[in-house]
NUKE-805627 format. One record per residue (C-alpha): residue number from 1; x, y, z. Coordinates in nm, 4 decimals. Example, Ala and Ser with C-alpha at 12.3 -4.5 7.8 and 13.67 -1.06 7.14 Angstrom:
BEGIN
(lopa 1 (1.2300 -0.4500 0.7800))
(lopa 2 (1.3670 -0.1060 0.7140))
END
This chain:
BEGIN
(lopa 1 (-15.7944 -15.9794 -7.5143))
(lopa 2 (-15.5301 -16.2006 -7.4051))
(lopa 3 (-15.1571 -16.0360 -7.2999))
(lopa 4 (-14.8922 -16.1949 -7.4155))
(lopa 5 (-14.6607 -16.1904 -7.1895))
(lopa 6 (-14.3289 -16.1700 -7.4619))
(lopa 7 (-14.0989 -16.1351 -7.1020))
(lopa 8 (-13.9460 -15.7985 -7.3206))
(lopa 9 (-13.8825 -15.4472 -7.1709))
(lopa 10 (-14.1638 -15.1895 -7.3502))
(lopa 11 (-13.8607 -14.9674 -7.3685))
(lopa 12 (-13.5920 -15.1578 -7.5065))
(lopa 13 (-13.7797 -15.4484 -7.6780))
(lopa 14 (-13.5093 -15.7321 -7.4823))
(lopa 15 (-13.5808 -15.9269 -7.2517))
(lopa 16 (-13.5045 -15.8659 -6.8663))
(lopa 17 (-13.3730 -16.0030 -6.5581))
(lopa 18 (-13.6982 -15.9006 -6.4121))
(lopa 19 (-13.8747 -16.0805 -6.6703))
(lopa 20 (-13.6894 -16.4029 -6.6323))
(lopa 21 (-13.7462 -16.4086 -6.2379))
(lopa 22 (-14.0885 -16.3906 -6.3285))
(lopa 23 (-14.0595 -16.6734 -6.5567))
(lopa 24 (-13.8956 -16.8461 -6.3409))
(lopa 25 (-14.1235 -16.7799 -6.0358))
(lopa 26 (-13.8536 -16.6361 -5.7984))
(lopa 27 (-13.7241 -16.2660 -5.6599))
(lopa 28 (-13.4318 -16.0864 -5.9406))
(lopa 29 (-13.1772 -16.1135 -5.7277))
(lopa 30 (-13.1905 -16.4868 -5.7092))
(lopa 31 (-13.1953 -16.5223 -6.0378))
(lopa 32 (-12.8651 -16.2962 -6.0285))
(lopa 33 (-12.6713 -16.4791 -5.8583))
(lopa 34 (-12.8066 -16.8529 -6.0359))
(lopa 35 (-12.6607 -16.6978 -6.3386))
(lopa 36 (-12.3986 -16.5698 -6.2007))
(lopa 37 (-12.3066 -16.7623 -5.8860))
(lopa 38 (-12.5173 -17.0475 -5.9680))
(lopa 39 (-12.3280 -17.2461 -5.6160))
(lopa 40 (-12.5756 -16.9311 -5.4358))
(lopa 41 (-12.8845 -17.1625 -5.4945))
(lopa 42 (-13.0422 -17.4096 -5.5302))
(lopa 43 (-13.0122 -17.7171 -5.8725))
(lopa 44 (-13.3966 -17.6664 -5.8870))
(lopa 45 (-13.3606 -17.2926 -5.9137))
(lopa 46 (-13.0218 -17.3300 -6.1314))
(lopa 47 (-13.2940 -17.5210 -6.4195))
(lopa 48 (-13.6675 -17.2995 -6.3474))
(lopa 49 (-13.3814 -17.0006 -6.4015))
(lopa 50 (-13.1678 -17.1602 -6.7154))
(lopa 51 (-13.5681 -17.3069 -6.8831))
(lopa 52 (-13.6674 -16.8690 -6.8632))
(lopa 53 (-13.3762 -16.7587 -7.0240))
(lopa 54 (-13.3792 -17.0556 -7.2906))
(lopa 55 (-13.7698 -16.9727 -7.3292))
(lopa 56 (-13.7221 -16.6421 -7.3336))
(lopa 57 (-13.4139 -16.5095 -7.5598))
(lopa 58 (-13.3385 -16.4050 -7.2220))
(lopa 59 (-12.9113 -16.2487 -7.2796))
(lopa 60 (-12.7927 -16.0645 -6.9807))
(lopa 61 (-12.6140 -15.7145 -6.9816))
(lopa 62 (-12.2567 -15.7758 -6.9589))
(lopa 63 (-12.1349 -15.3671 -6.9024))
(lopa 64 (-12.3858 -15.3174 -6.6634))
(lopa 65 (-12.2869 -15.5839 -6.4605))
(lopa 66 (-11.9670 -15.5140 -6.4942))
(lopa 67 (-12.0750 -15.1276 -6.3515))
(lopa 68 (-12.2405 -15.3008 -6.0802))
(lopa 69 (-11.9715 -15.6202 -5.9873))
(lopa 70 (-11.6787 -15.3182 -6.1500))
(lopa 71 (-11.6268 -15.7063 -6.3002))
(lopa 72 (-11.7054 -15.8053 -6.6845))
(lopa 73 (-11.5839 -16.1756 -6.6813))
(lopa 74 (-11.4963 -16.0588 -7.0272))
(lopa 75 (-11.0643 -16.1427 -7.1205))
(lopa 76 (-10.9818 -15.9922 -7.4059))
(lopa 77 (-10.7271 -16.1543 -7.6062))
(lopa 78 (-10.5566 -16.0370 -7.8994))
(lopa 79 (-10.3277 -16.3254 -8.1553))
(lopa 80 (-10.1883 -16.2632 -8.4580))
(lopa 81 (-10.4207 -16.5060 -8.6678))
(lopa 82 (-10.7105 -16.7119 -8.6785))
(lopa 83 (-10.5745 -16.9323 -8.9013))
(lopa 84 (-10.1418 -17.1082 -8.8340))
(lopa 85 (-10.2786 -17.3399 -8.6278))
(lopa 86 (-9.9520 -17.1891 -8.3741))
(lopa 87 (-10.2012 -16.9333 -8.2406))
(lopa 88 (-10.5165 -17.2449 -8.2497))
(lopa 89 (-10.3641 -17.4114 -8.0252))
(lopa 90 (-10.2943 -17.1559 -7.7912))
(lopa 91 (-10.6262 -17.0584 -7.7777))
(lopa 92 (-10.7249 -17.4187 -7.7010))
(lopa 93 (-10.5500 -17.4323 -7.3972))
(lopa 94 (-10.6980 -17.0482 -7.3336))
(lopa 95 (-11.0191 -17.1862 -7.3865))
(lopa 96 (-10.9920 -17.5013 -7.1161))
(lopa 97 (-10.8221 -17.2511 -6.8522))
(lopa 98 (-11.1354 -17.0108 -6.8388))
(lopa 99 (-11.4067 -17.2408 -6.8967))
(lopa 100 (-11.4763 -17.3173 -6.5588))
(lopa 101 (-11.4240 -16.9430 -6.4536))
(lopa 102 (-11.7071 -16.8270 -6.6123))
(lopa 103 (-11.4918 -16.6226 -6.8631))
(lopa 104 (-11.5697 -16.5179 -7.1536))
(lopa 105 (-11.3335 -16.4759 -7.4157))
(lopa 106 (-11.2854 -16.1391 -7.6635))
(lopa 107 (-11.0636 -16.2882 -7.9061))
(lopa 108 (-10.9086 -16.0624 -8.2045))
(lopa 109 (-10.7264 -16.1263 -8.5040))
(lopa 110 (-10.4393 -15.8405 -8.5100))
(lopa 111 (-10.3681 -16.0324 -8.8905))
(lopa 112 (-10.0358 -15.9165 -8.7762))
(lopa 113 (-10.0478 -15.5503 -8.7783))
(lopa 114 (-9.9522 -15.2487 -8.5694))
(lopa 115 (-10.2891 -15.0602 -8.6723))
(lopa 116 (-10.4962 -15.3145 -8.6570))
(lopa 117 (-10.3246 -15.3776 -8.2530))
(lopa 118 (-10.4097 -15.0591 -8.1860))
(lopa 119 (-10.8263 -15.0577 -8.3157))
(lopa 120 (-10.8911 -15.4193 -8.1333))
(lopa 121 (-10.6980 -15.2984 -7.7935))
(lopa 122 (-10.8971 -14.9145 -7.8182))
(lopa 123 (-11.1810 -15.1096 -7.9180))
(lopa 124 (-11.2237 -15.3846 -7.6611))
(lopa 125 (-11.0750 -15.1691 -7.4092))
(lopa 126 (-11.4125 -15.0123 -7.3593))
(lopa 127 (-11.6227 -15.3539 -7.2786))
(lopa 128 (-11.4044 -15.3574 -6.9354))
(lopa 129 (-11.2376 -15.6270 -6.9867))
(lopa 130 (-11.0460 -15.8043 -6.6845))
(lopa 131 (-10.7896 -15.9255 -6.8292))
(lopa 132 (-10.5636 -15.9104 -7.1162))
(lopa 133 (-10.3881 -16.1839 -7.3202))
(lopa 134 (-10.1369 -16.0296 -7.5927))
(lopa 135 (-9.8782 -16.2395 -7.8478))
(lopa 136 (-9.5890 -16.1359 -7.8368))
(lopa 137 (-9.2917 -15.8665 -7.5836))
(lopa 138 (-9.3058 -15.6003 -7.8966))
(lopa 139 (-9.5848 -15.3094 -7.9361))
(lopa 140 (-9.6929 -15.0122 -8.0389))
(lopa 141 (-9.5855 -14.6425 -7.8337))
(lopa 142 (-9.9442 -14.6278 -7.8542))
(lopa 143 (-10.0730 -14.9717 -7.7361))
(lopa 144 (-9.7653 -15.0040 -7.4570))
(lopa 145 (-9.9609 -14.6364 -7.3659))
(lopa 146 (-10.2630 -14.7321 -7.3332))
(lopa 147 (-10.2278 -15.0745 -7.1612))
(lopa 148 (-9.9992 -14.8702 -6.9148))
(lopa 149 (-10.3062 -14.6785 -6.7959))
(lopa 150 (-10.6055 -14.9549 -6.8522))
(lopa 151 (-10.5251 -15.0581 -6.5492))
(lopa 152 (-10.6236 -15.4342 -6.5895))
(lopa 153 (-10.3597 -15.6811 -6.5970))
(lopa 154 (-10.2022 -15.8260 -6.8734))
(lopa 155 (-10.0145 -16.1470 -6.9373))
(lopa 156 (-9.8156 -16.1058 -7.2767))
(lopa 157 (-9.7624 -16.5248 -7.4420))
(lopa 158 (-9.4973 -16.6811 -7.6698))
(lopa 159 (-9.1708 -16.5125 -7.5142))
(lopa 160 (-9.0077 -16.4669 -7.2139))
(lopa 161 (-8.9617 -16.0928 -7.1080))
(lopa 162 (-8.6176 -15.9376 -6.9380))
(lopa 163 (-8.8591 -15.7363 -6.7106))
(lopa 164 (-8.9264 -15.8480 -6.4069))
(lopa 165 (-9.2429 -15.6756 -6.3580))
(lopa 166 (-9.4247 -15.8049 -6.7331))
(lopa 167 (-9.5770 -16.1314 -6.6961))
(lopa 168 (-9.5165 -16.3740 -6.9230))
(lopa 169 (-9.5613 -16.7518 -7.0372))
(lopa 170 (-9.3348 -16.9044 -7.3217))
(lopa 171 (-8.9907 -16.9635 -7.3744))
(lopa 172 (-8.7194 -16.7818 -7.5704))
(lopa 173 (-8.7440 -16.7700 -7.9039))
(lopa 174 (-8.3451 -16.6640 -7.9510))
(lopa 175 (-8.2578 -16.9969 -7.7015))
(lopa 176 (-8.4576 -17.2002 -7.9476))
(lopa 177 (-8.3241 -17.0586 -8.2996))
(lopa 178 (-7.9517 -17.1231 -8.0811))
(lopa 179 (-7.9595 -17.4799 -8.0834))
(lopa 180 (-8.1310 -17.5207 -8.4075))
(lopa 181 (-7.8165 -17.4283 -8.5803))
(lopa 182 (-7.6153 -17.5571 -8.2973))
(lopa 183 (-7.7402 -17.9250 -8.3557))
(lopa 184 (-7.6533 -17.7939 -8.7101))
(lopa 185 (-7.3442 -17.7566 -8.6956))
(lopa 186 (-7.2863 -18.0413 -8.3920))
(lopa 187 (-7.3678 -18.2670 -8.6909))
(lopa 188 (-7.0957 -18.1396 -8.8729))
(lopa 189 (-7.3032 -17.8913 -9.1244))
(lopa 190 (-7.0636 -17.5698 -9.2245))
(lopa 191 (-7.2584 -17.3508 -9.4821))
(lopa 192 (-7.6366 -17.3401 -9.2527))
(lopa 193 (-7.8798 -17.1260 -9.4648))
(lopa 194 (-8.2013 -17.0018 -9.2707))
(lopa 195 (-8.5048 -16.9066 -9.4367))
(lopa 196 (-8.7304 -16.6881 -9.2737))
(lopa 197 (-9.0953 -16.5378 -9.3886))
(lopa 198 (-9.3670 -16.2613 -9.2005))
(lopa 199 (-9.0718 -16.1869 -8.9699))
(lopa 200 (-9.2688 -16.0699 -8.6917))
(lopa 201 (-9.0774 -16.0198 -8.3260))
(lopa 202 (-9.0871 -16.4186 -8.2618))
(lopa 203 (-8.9301 -16.4914 -8.6373))
(lopa 204 (-8.6363 -16.2148 -8.5829))
(lopa 205 (-8.5286 -16.3381 -8.2253))
(lopa 206 (-8.4984 -16.7044 -8.3920))
(lopa 207 (-8.2874 -16.5612 -8.7098))
(lopa 208 (-8.0920 -16.3594 -8.4093))
(lopa 209 (-8.0047 -16.7407 -8.2070))
(lopa 210 (-7.9252 -16.8897 -8.5900))
(lopa 211 (-7.7011 -16.6003 -8.5975))
(lopa 212 (-7.5381 -16.5912 -8.3019))
(lopa 213 (-7.4090 -16.9418 -8.3320))
(lopa 214 (-7.3286 -16.8955 -8.7210))
(lopa 215 (-7.1227 -16.6160 -8.6025))
(lopa 216 (-6.9915 -16.8216 -8.2789))
(lopa 217 (-6.9028 -17.0835 -8.4796))
(lopa 218 (-6.6992 -16.8767 -8.7265))
(lopa 219 (-6.9079 -16.9737 -9.0683))
(lopa 220 (-7.1979 -16.6524 -9.0732))
(lopa 221 (-7.2236 -16.4982 -9.4163))
(lopa 222 (-7.4670 -16.2483 -9.5232))
(lopa 223 (-7.5992 -16.4919 -9.8382))
(lopa 224 (-7.6972 -16.7659 -9.5769))
(lopa 225 (-8.0642 -16.5875 -9.4894))
(lopa 226 (-8.2874 -16.5206 -9.7193))
(lopa 227 (-8.6077 -16.3273 -9.5498))
(lopa 228 (-8.9152 -16.1510 -9.6734))
(lopa 229 (-9.2572 -16.0036 -9.5408))
(lopa 230 (-9.4814 -16.2668 -9.6984))
(lopa 231 (-9.6796 -16.4718 -9.5137))
(lopa 232 (-9.5528 -16.8118 -9.4251))
(lopa 233 (-9.6362 -17.0760 -9.6348))
(lopa 234 (-9.5663 -17.4586 -9.7596))
(lopa 235 (-9.5290 -17.2719 -10.1840))
(lopa 236 (-9.3670 -16.9594 -10.0442))
(lopa 237 (-9.0784 -17.2705 -9.9012))
(lopa 238 (-9.0483 -17.3684 -10.2428))
(lopa 239 (-9.0391 -17.0740 -10.3396))
(lopa 240 (-8.7539 -16.9622 -10.0614))
(lopa 241 (-8.5352 -17.2824 -10.1155))
(lopa 242 (-8.4829 -17.2216 -10.5104))
(lopa 243 (-8.3630 -16.8220 -10.3787))
(lopa 244 (-8.1098 -16.9863 -10.1316))
(lopa 245 (-7.9514 -17.2424 -10.3367))
(lopa 246 (-7.9128 -16.9608 -10.6013))
(lopa 247 (-7.7776 -16.7616 -10.4022))
(lopa 248 (-7.5481 -16.9836 -10.1443))
(lopa 249 (-7.5571 -17.2942 -10.4028))
(lopa 250 (-7.2858 -17.4661 -10.1421))
(lopa 251 (-7.4734 -17.4547 -9.8837))
(lopa 252 (-7.5169 -17.8409 -9.6964))
(lopa 253 (-7.8516 -17.7292 -9.4658))
(lopa 254 (-8.1006 -17.5275 -9.4242))
(lopa 255 (-8.3038 -17.4095 -9.0967))
(lopa 256 (-8.6849 -17.2178 -9.1939))
(lopa 257 (-8.8732 -17.0203 -8.9121))
(lopa 258 (-9.1728 -17.2922 -8.9736))
(lopa 259 (-9.2417 -17.5933 -9.0255))
(lopa 260 (-9.4289 -17.4962 -9.3312))
(lopa 261 (-9.1513 -17.3388 -9.4991))
(lopa 262 (-8.9793 -17.6444 -9.4422))
(lopa 263 (-9.2166 -17.8421 -9.5746))
(lopa 264 (-9.2368 -17.6190 -9.8913))
(lopa 265 (-8.8489 -17.6868 -9.8642))
(lopa 266 (-8.9024 -18.1098 -9.9111))
(lopa 267 (-9.1292 -18.1013 -10.1814))
(lopa 268 (-8.9399 -17.8243 -10.4132))
(lopa 269 (-8.6140 -18.1127 -10.3289))
(lopa 270 (-8.7638 -18.3901 -10.4245))
(lopa 271 (-8.9285 -18.2313 -10.7602))
(lopa 272 (-8.5505 -18.1445 -10.8053))
(lopa 273 (-8.4143 -18.4214 -10.7516))
(lopa 274 (-8.1984 -18.2872 -10.3477))
(lopa 275 (-8.1563 -18.5646 -10.1362))
(lopa 276 (-8.2776 -18.4710 -9.7620))
(lopa 277 (-8.0960 -18.4889 -9.5576))
(lopa 278 (-7.7595 -18.6296 -9.7742))
(lopa 279 (-7.7460 -18.3979 -10.0106))
(lopa 280 (-7.9822 -18.0412 -9.8059))
(lopa 281 (-8.0825 -18.0613 -9.4179))
(lopa 282 (-8.3929 -17.9555 -9.4201))
(lopa 283 (-8.4651 -17.7890 -9.0354))
(lopa 284 (-8.8273 -17.6281 -8.9012))
(lopa 285 (-8.9617 -17.4921 -8.6691))
(lopa 286 (-9.3525 -17.5616 -8.3766))
(lopa 287 (-9.3264 -17.9470 -8.4521))
(lopa 288 (-9.6137 -17.8562 -8.6533))
(lopa 289 (-9.9219 -18.2340 -8.7361))
(lopa 290 (-9.7655 -18.2902 -9.0245))
(lopa 291 (-9.3822 -18.2822 -8.9814))
(lopa 292 (-9.3647 -18.5815 -8.7956))
(lopa 293 (-9.5576 -18.8267 -9.0918))
(lopa 294 (-9.3087 -18.6019 -9.3231))
(lopa 295 (-9.1341 -18.8532 -9.5806))
(lopa 296 (-8.8658 -18.8133 -9.4334))
(lopa 297 (-8.9665 -18.6278 -9.1423))
(lopa 298 (-8.8285 -18.3082 -9.0204))
(lopa 299 (-8.6232 -18.2321 -8.7509))
(lopa 300 (-8.7284 -17.9620 -8.5899))
(lopa 301 (-8.8608 -17.7474 -8.2659))
(lopa 302 (-9.1381 -17.8205 -8.0975))
(lopa 303 (-9.3587 -17.5832 -7.8858))
(lopa 304 (-9.5584 -17.5771 -7.6164))
(lopa 305 (-9.8868 -17.3888 -7.7803))
(lopa 306 (-10.0884 -17.5217 -7.6344))
(lopa 307 (-9.9999 -17.5329 -7.2324))
(lopa 308 (-9.8572 -17.1679 -7.3157))
(lopa 309 (-10.2445 -17.0458 -7.3835))
(lopa 310 (-10.3244 -17.2607 -7.0354))
(lopa 311 (-10.1212 -17.1326 -6.8200))
(lopa 312 (-10.1112 -16.7452 -6.9723))
(lopa 313 (-10.4309 -16.7567 -6.9022))
(lopa 314 (-10.4727 -16.9642 -6.5364))
(lopa 315 (-10.1977 -16.7010 -6.4293))
(lopa 316 (-10.4402 -16.4251 -6.5183))
(lopa 317 (-10.6991 -16.5473 -6.3617))
(lopa 318 (-10.4750 -16.5431 -6.0488))
(lopa 319 (-10.3680 -16.2147 -6.0561))
(lopa 320 (-10.7474 -16.0516 -6.1607))
(lopa 321 (-10.8778 -16.3450 -5.8562))
(lopa 322 (-10.6237 -16.0651 -5.6447))
(lopa 323 (-10.3016 -16.2912 -5.6029))
(lopa 324 (-9.9580 -16.2359 -5.6011))
(lopa 325 (-9.8104 -16.4677 -5.8828))
(lopa 326 (-9.5007 -16.6031 -5.7732))
(lopa 327 (-9.2815 -16.5797 -6.0571))
(lopa 328 (-9.4170 -16.2726 -6.3248))
(lopa 329 (-9.2132 -16.5176 -6.5834))
(lopa 330 (-9.3025 -16.8779 -6.6834))
(lopa 331 (-9.0554 -17.1166 -6.9200))
(lopa 332 (-9.2235 -17.3662 -7.0673))
(lopa 333 (-8.9248 -17.4637 -7.2655))
(lopa 334 (-8.9208 -17.6390 -7.6485))
(lopa 335 (-8.8016 -18.0112 -7.7437))
(lopa 336 (-8.5404 -18.0584 -8.0298))
(lopa 337 (-8.6849 -18.3015 -8.2646))
(lopa 338 (-8.4128 -18.5009 -8.4185))
(lopa 339 (-8.6329 -18.6738 -8.7585))
(lopa 340 (-8.5276 -18.8278 -9.0635))
(lopa 341 (-8.4872 -18.4346 -9.2236))
(lopa 342 (-8.1258 -18.3376 -9.1207))
END
């Protein structure tokens, strides 16, 4: 009876590297180099090993590789949302920055929850990641403790850290909020409302920038702030516009903390027969693709989301490779997109 070589270990049932090497007609060491350091072997050898991997369904044991080399080639990424266009752009930048380095991304969605972030960090650290990319600067005491003791380099994204030793890539959310509000004040608006949702750290910093500009201009009024913890949506923007006008009917401009809220506010104005910007100016934040094509087009803050992901991952890779970065904070800035709505 002919025995069929399945390439699997009798003990585990898994295809082994030794089986791949045998199938490709090379040594186990050569097969390992073809998979992990392909530049060290010929194209012909790489092709034979890749064919063997495909035919046998071999899946590399990253845990074993990490123990042997002290590197896992895994980068952990935690973001607060996988459906928000802001963070999908960040993830695209990260992916493009790491694809040439044979890195795998371990992506987790914290859902804006400290408890979820703690759970994911605890689970993912078991994979011995080479580095961590985190959204934001504020974390629970438990997360801060795990980050301080894990011995893994961390780069924070979306905002800029004040601590010189903390690596971060982004822009000042406070300055962006202040700049938009100052723009409206300089345009002559005096009763400028602020609509905020989700109330994550970035929203709160934008609100702080708005508040400082209003206070400096002598225009601050708590009735002009409508803030809720609900997730930011177009429907919520429409609802919050109604709340704002009920609390401050003399409002002449509204700064929405996200573009989807601004879209909803504009739609609601159209339903109510409120002319934008003639009767009420509406501004947003993040410059989502639809904002340039709305009628009226939306005045907003353009943020470099793709570049944040790309530069953060590039910075992390350099630290993983032992390079001391020339700067610990990379400020990519923001752009005021002045359009028709204000």
